[in-house]
N, C-alpha and C positions, 0 to 999 in steps of 0.2 A: 786386681787378682786376677791371677793366671794361673796356670797349673803346671807345676816341672815335669818332662819325662824325664826319667832318671833312667831310661833302660837304656839310652845311648850315650855315648863319648861327652860328645856335643851338649850342651843344655837345651833343651827344645821349650817353648812355654806356647801353652795354646791356650786362645780367648776363652775368656769363662761365656761368651755369649752367642758363638759361633765355630766349627770346628777349625778354625785357620792355628796354624803354626808359624812361631817365627823363632828365631834361632839368637837377634838381640832384642833387650826390654824397649828399646827407644821404640822399633818397628813396633812394637804391640802394643803399648803407649799410642801411636800416633793412628793405630787400626781401630783402636776400643774407643779415642773419638767418633768413629766414621758410626758409629752405634748410637751415641747418645748427641752428637752436633745437628743443627740445622742444616738441612741439604741447599744452599742459596746457589750453587753452580749452577746453571741450565744448560743442556744441549740444546743449541739451536735449529738441530737435524731431526733429532728424535723427541725430545722434551725429557728422558733422562736428567736427574739428577745427583748435586755433589757434595760433599763435605768440604774439598777441598779445592780450590783452583787446580792441581795438580792433577786429582783424578781428572778431571775434565780432559786435561791435554793428554793424558794417554788415552781416553777413552774417544778423543776425535779421531784417532788412530784407525778406529774402525770404522768412522766412515770414508777416511780419505784415502784407506786400504796400505796405509804405509803398515810397515814389520819391520823393527829398527832390528827387533832380538831373531838371532839366526842360530839354528842348531848344527852347531860343527861337525856330528854325522849325518845327518840326512838333508841339510841347509832346510830345513822348512822355517819357514817367516813366524813369527809372532811380535802381537802390538804391544805384550809386555813382558818384564824379565819375568816377573811370576809361572806366566802359561807354559814360557822356556823351560822353568827349574819342574815345573810340572812334567811337561812334555817327555825332560830328558831322562826320566824313569821307564818309561818306555825302553829304553836304551842300555839302562843299567839293572834291570831287572828291578828294580824297590818295591815294593808292594806293603807299602805299611796301614794300609787301612784293611783290617781284618772282619769277616763277619762274623757276629759273636754264637750264630745257630751253627756253621757247618765249619768256619776257621778259613775260608778263602781268603786270596789277599787280593787285594785291588790296587792299583798302581793311581787312581784319582780317586775320590772321595764320591763324584757323582755315579761311576761304577759301581760303587758300594752299594750306594740308594738305589739303581737300579736293582741291583743281584737281591736286595734283600723283600721286593716286592715277591720274587720268586718263594721264598718260604710260606708268603699269605695266602699261596693260592689264588690270588688276585690277578684276572686277566680283564682288565676294563678299555683293554683297544681293540675294538669288536671290529671284523670283516662285513663291510657293506652287502658282500655278494653271497657267502655262503653263513657267514653270523660264528663263525670262529673263532675266538678270545684270544690274545698275547698279552705277556707281562707287558711290552716295550713296542713306544712307536715302531723303532728299528726294527723288530720281528713281524709284527703287521704288513711294514713297507716288503721287507721280504716275501712273506707270503703274499701278496697283491703280486708279487712277479706271476707265482705260478697261473691265475688266472690270465696275464694277459700276455702270456707267452715270452713277455724280456726275461733273459739271463740273469740269475744270482752273480750280483759282484762279490769281487772278495770281501769285503767290508759285512757283506750278509753274513758268509757262513760261522765267521762267530759268534752271534746272534743267537744261534742255537745253541752254542754251547755257555753261556755264561750264568 
């Protein structure tokens, strides 16, 4: 079972068990099996388990540091092709994940999930020095630099505007 997104010219198939998207039925079917299959392939380094040997092989790149997929624009390396495809959205401006509350678009699903916490008002990440609360670990880390006197990092600046 899947959902077709008819807004795009290219057929987009969405898993009914998670938000993963595919352009080929065979890729969707292979993915769906990961939800239903016993995970028999165990990583010897971290005890993570996988449904297919192929997944374990890709995972091992995390431990070896091998990043066989490289961005042609910025030359950043990735251990999986899907991570490179996600990364390419940072260059092409594609923001397919939209906030249902305010309409803001995001290039990564995780960024949307982090953003939606803002609308709830929950600030679960507390500063142990002053007690201030923050919506994300990143914001808390940037805030802690104020206490230590360390300069804000370039990536910290965007965390205040998400």
